[in-house]
Steps between C-alpha positions, in 0.01 A plus 500: 500500500401861397278683753139401523255705700177380652258737659371391842208671682695810589858440415738369230666157496829527306648170383823417327874572479461854362276654767736759651428790259131464577563485870704817482208672331265374782735618779545847344125576486411806705325309783815297561807690387549671843405198711723328745568147374574240766618160375396180662715183452597174662853368523468316173359785291742752652790292359354367179250763381545838662839576324338472158218739599744753642689484172190537283295750703676814626212597728580210727874557546480723809195322656481340838488121490306297758593134512287221655598134531351275232253224577137426564559498878574877487166580338337615822383805698826527692694553184246771400546673830875515448462648150236748596739624770772528236280710280420729793865533581572585135224769510318334208197707417174448303685579175770232558513197274597154621687305232476127566771284342434138579281191460152430620567517875668834472247664267211368719641645820642816351174572322312457823748734669450770233119455508485562873779751571339843549182340360675422174802604295585397142702196427670351195580137460807354336419125530815288479365146519268311264215490758549871557495583135192297397297525820592679824624836373173613336133476565496708822486225764752574767532361854672286758461169682373457854582213732628296204166550311560631150393857410250548777574874535494719183339758286444584130743767388615537141864579425607812315670284234625151457839460322572144388866481385497138368882439516468500883392142462868419429570580869272220616576146600314230321301443823381858518409512129310170538302654787362767266433244227208357706311830438564464125344153514199639688441781242500246221259260671244761597504725193687370198499132394731584206750643743474178699564287187809703438631448856426136532713417194815647653682412827564795728879472469468518116309823490666786312212725410471662842417851375190371316396299803531810725305712257215252454473439873492871583247552221267227639508625861478868402187432292332322795600767757385794279155335489490428871751710691355432847473120471127476505435253213724441195832557682422202726604281204856584599449303820526163317768293678534752776239400755681182579832646381501762779406227752802296388723807537360554850587141596849561378527829695378324816765235456758775435574307176647730240506237229153599382469801271177678416503330166544157653192555714301626201609203287379261769179704523447477125520122512260477794255756358508332159399178676204690656411635155492147372299369787248786518493681169547240238858563392621189324728257692736508198558876550558449870767242423653734237525789744618293795761330289628832363533652844673199648747500211586872566447563873636321805263271683431616857408233751192556718509323839188351661463780745530758228164406357303605808709819523416589136130485574549728799697746286236501230244624746694829512530540126387853409303373200254312713131581543398440854592136573525408138845436357499637145716399205548602144469186281539429127226307318711505187838631380494884476190547710447558869208501751528708810349457851474124480422358843670175587413275801778397736476143365568631150803680618624189677461299186709740292774495768496122490530508123805726527663278768455192276695663220829443692 
């Protein structure tokens, strides 16, 4: 796909196979050309993605590389402390630029490190996974987990640029690509019913038009974020599927069960929160069945145990979207539309969990 450029609040989002000439121009601008670039990778992106960037971008060839282990369990303050110390040892200054080459976990934590080191240095994201390319790498939300609770510590800090080289998707397993696909489904359901109709007519394994999916997904999220960068109103639409999705991920983290991906949790959350939309906001039962059927055809079913249900309610009390004691959701009254700050009683939440468990 030829390069496409979207303009975020303060930075460019470059998308496509032919992005490197434009990246070179960006890196050679006066405020960056003499900067120290420090590359952040994990073991996967060091082997699969870094060699291509070193070949294409001469500015990176003599740079120091910091590697962290992949995995959600490393997205914590202790990892940050280790990297902050690395930056101090490297004598990184206020003009240094952290170049983050990885998926959602890496761009979340590396963006947080950049935002807090010396009260903020610039960072550039090269997202290498589908969830990174269409969600985590842009929008300015960066942070880490605390005590197995998702994204409890964080800040808003925009990147200097986001460079989406779409062929990086070829390095992914089907499982990792599927994880990102849950975000695609979310975008369609909350903002674009025609996008949903396109998706529902094709099985995940049959999809060939990934470049178009990526561009449309980025376009939807970018439009929302530009209108609400600090997550006060409109941006809360992006929480659909995530209130319960993050709770499911937390359950898996507590079990030390690595079978659940972020996308698996979000897919479960979409089913449950669509049920709540049906029960509370008038969404038709037919649409609920259509969405649940599509997700179960494409995503693995994750079994919830009896004791998980009580734990989920405890986890939801800590959700950062809550207002006081109220557990808030984003719900869809119809395809392509979303309502934010929808309070649900504990018995409503229990009923959607029971609905999900009965789908097995």
